[in-house]
N, C-alpha and C positions, 0 to 999 in steps of 0.2 A: 399444312399450316393454314389456319383459317384467315380469311381476308378481313382486315379491320372494317368496322362499321363506318358508315358515312360520317357520323359525328366524331369519330376518333381517328382522324388522318393527320395528326400533328399540325403543321402549319396550314394545311389546306382545310381549315375549319369551314364547315358548311352548315347551313340551317335549312330546314325544310319548311316552307310556307306555302299553303294551298297546293300541296303536292309538288312544288317546284323546289329544286335544290338551289340555294343562293349562296354566294360568297361575298364577303365584305372586303372591298378593295379601296386603295388610295389612288386617285388619278394623278399621273405624272404630267399629263397635258390635258387641255380641254377636249372633251369628246362631245360631239353634237348629240343633243337630246339626252345626255346623261349627267354632265356636270363639268365644272371647271377644274383647273389645276389645283391639287391639294384637297379636293373634296373627298369625303369618305362615302362610298356608295355600296349598295347591295345589288348584285347582278346575278343572273343565272350562271351556274357553274360552268356550263359549256362555253358561254360567251366569254367568260373570264379566262378559262384555260386555253381556248382555241384562238382567241383574237386579242383581247386586251393585254394579257401578260406577254405573249410572244412578240407582239408589236411594240412592246415597251411603253404602252400607254398607261399601265397601271401596275401596282404591286400589292401584295397581300397586306391587309390591315391587322398585323399582329401587334403586340405590346411594344416591341422594339421599334417597329416602323412608325407607330403612332407617336412615340417619344421623339424620333428623328423629325417627323413632320412638324411637331410643335417647335423644335429648335430652329428648323428652317423658316417657319412662319415668323418667329421672333427676329431672325436675321433679316428677312425680307422687309418687315416693318421698319426696322432700323435703317435699312438701305433706302426705302421710300421716303422716310423722314429727311435723310441727308439730301436726297435728290431735290425734294421740295425746298429746303432751305437754300440750296445752291441756286435753284431757279429764281428764288426771290432776290438773292444777291445780284444775279445777272440782270434781273428786271430793273433793279434800281440803277444799274449802269446804263441801260438802254433808254430809260424814260427821258423824254424831252429831246431825243435825237431827231434831227431833221436833215435831209440831204437834198441836193439839187443835181439833176441830170440835165446836161446841155446836149440836145440831140437834133439832128436834121429833121425838119418838118415842112410840110406843104403850107400853102396860104390858108387852107381851111383848118389848120391845127392838127391834122393827122400826121403821125410820125412816119418817117421812112425807116421802118423796123419797129422795135418795141423795147420797153424796159421790162425785164423779167425778174422773177424771184432770185435767180442766180446773180443778176446785176446788183440787186439790193444787198444780197449776202456778201458779194465781193467788196462793195463799198463799205459795208460795216466792218469787214475783216481788215480793211486798209486803215481803219481808225485805231484808237488806242485801247481797244478792249483786251482783256486778259483771257479771252476764250474765243474759240472759233465758232462762227455762225454758219450753220449748214443751210443750204438753199431750201431744204425740205421743211424747215421750220418757219420760213418766210411765207405767210399765208396770202398769196396773191391768187384770187380766183382765176384771173386771166391776165396775160401781159398788158401793161399800160401802153395804149396806142394813141393817146390824145395828150395834148399839152394841158397842164393844170396841176393842182394840188390834190394828193390822194393820201388817205391814212391807210397804212399797211400794218397788219398785225404780225407780230413775231411770237410764235407759240413756244415758250420755253419749257412748259410742263403742261400736263393735262388740265391743270387748274390755273395756270398763270399765262396770261397773254399781254403783251405790251404793244401799244400802237406807236408807230413812228410816222413822221410826215415825209412824203416823197413828192418833191416839186419837179415837174418835167417842164423845161423851158426850151425855147427854140434857140439853136446854136447860131452864133454870128457867122456869116459866110464870108 
């Protein structure tokens, strides 16, 4: 029985460009120097068969898979829109919040310890918010080690950040 030609291998459709056999794939994950998740790319057939497909990084770009990709993109856009609207709602709850920490400090205003992003998140969670604030979204570059007023950003979404005021005062001994 004769072996099928390169162009007639069913789902493993290949094209020959400049003497190289290429396959059209859809990336499942971001691959350095190739593309991001959901991108349709042309790669050498050996790279596709020996690395991308077995590692689960890509799958063939046939008609059914392209339709599935479009459906997934639509669902992802809907999910992203919902996340954005939820972040805006949460931002409206956080706006205008200020908090005061009473901590031990020396005469020069330096704290014995520090106020961290976890402390700020814990204080926010003790309030009457209807959602949990994770310490990783409280954007403190470094812990507060001096008395005074500081604006601290809370990143609720890649496009939405709210500033809250954190006042650090000396505790009465």
